[in-house]
C-alpha positions in Angstrom: -37.0 -28.2 -42.7 -36.1 -26.3 -40.7 -37.5 -27.5 -37.4 -35.8 -30.7 -38.8 -32.6 -29.1 -39.0 -33.1 -27.3 -35.2 -34.5 -30.7 -34.2 -31.3 -32.0 -35.4 -28.9 -28.9 -33.5 -30.1 -30.1 -30.9 -30.2 -34.0 -30.5 -26.7 -33.2 -31.5 -26.0 -30.5 -29.1 -27.0 -33.0 -26.1 -25.2 -35.6 -27.3 -21.7 -33.2 -27.5 -22.9 -32.0 -24.0 -23.1 -35.3 -22.1 -19.8 -36.3 -23.2 -16.8 -35.9 -21.0 -13.4 -34.3 -21.3 -11.7 -35.4 -18.0 -8.6 -35.3 -18.0 -6.1 -38.4 -15.5 -5.6 -36.2 -13.2 -2.5 -36.8 -9.8 -3.6 -36.1 -6.2 -0.3 -34.3 -5.2 1.0 -34.4 -1.7 0.4 -31.4 1.0 1.8 -28.1 0.0 3.0 -26.8 3.1 1.5 -23.0 4.2 3.3 -20.1 3.6 6.0 -19.2 5.5 5.0 -16.1 8.8 5.4 -12.9 7.8 7.4 -10.6 9.6 6.2 -6.6 9.4 9.5 -6.2 11.6 12.7 -4.9 9.8 16.0 -4.6 10.4 16.0 -0.8 9.3 16.9 0.9 12.3 16.8 3.9 10.2 13.5 3.8 8.9 11.0 7.0 10.1 9.1 6.9 12.9 5.4 8.0 12.0 2.8 9.5 15.8 -0.8 10.7 14.6 -2.6 12.7 17.2 -5.9 14.8 17.0 -5.9 17.9 18.5 -10.0 19.9 17.8 -10.6 18.1 14.2 -6.8 18.0 12.8 -5.0 15.2 12.7 -0.6 15.8 13.2 1.5 13.9 12.1 5.1 13.5 13.6 7.8 12.2 11.7 11.2 11.0 13.7 13.9 9.2 12.8 16.6 8.5 15.9 14.2 10.5 18.2 14.6 13.3 16.1 11.2 15.4 15.0 12.3 16.2 11.7 8.6 16.8 9.8 4.9 17.5 10.6 1.8 16.8 8.2 -1.2 18.8 9.4 -4.6 17.6 8.0 -7.5 20.9 9.4 -10.4 20.0 9.4 -12.2 20.6 6.5 -9.3 21.9 4.7 -6.0 21.0 2.5 -3.1 19.3 4.5 0.4 21.2 5.0 3.8 20.2 5.8 6.2 21.5 8.0 9.6 21.4 7.4 12.6 21.7 10.5 15.1 23.8 8.8 18.3 22.8 9.7 20.1 26.0 9.6 18.2 26.8 12.7 15.3 26.1 14.9 12.7 27.4 13.0 9.2 25.3 10.5 9.6 26.2 6.6 5.6 25.6 5.8 5.5 23.6 2.3 1.4 23.4 0.6 3.2 20.5 -1.9 3.1 16.7 -1.6 7.1 16.7 -2.5 8.5 19.2 -1.7 12.5 19.6 -3.5 14.9 19.1 -0.1 18.4 19.0 -0.7 19.7 16.3 1.5 21.3 17.8 4.8 23.3 15.3 6.5 24.6 16.1 9.6 28.8 14.7 9.8 30.0 15.0 13.3 27.9 16.9 16.3 29.6 18.6 19.7 
């Protein structure tokens, strides 16, 4: 009796598998290619990043309008640190964290 049950299930399953469930589809028109991607932004004040390698360490220099304001130094086999330009003088301030709390200091007028 068990064998008869499994035989009926097998025949029924083979019958269902042979039925086609295809839908009627229509061919779409040719789709135009996507537009070209332009990576040049029109934003003039974005930082320029220069990466230099010296004696096994990487130095990333960040500039805006040609003025160097930050450097990221990654020594060989050591954690990286950041050097920020102090606007009150010509000194560099070292930060060990990724996101230092820097107060915005905009230059209003220079002579």
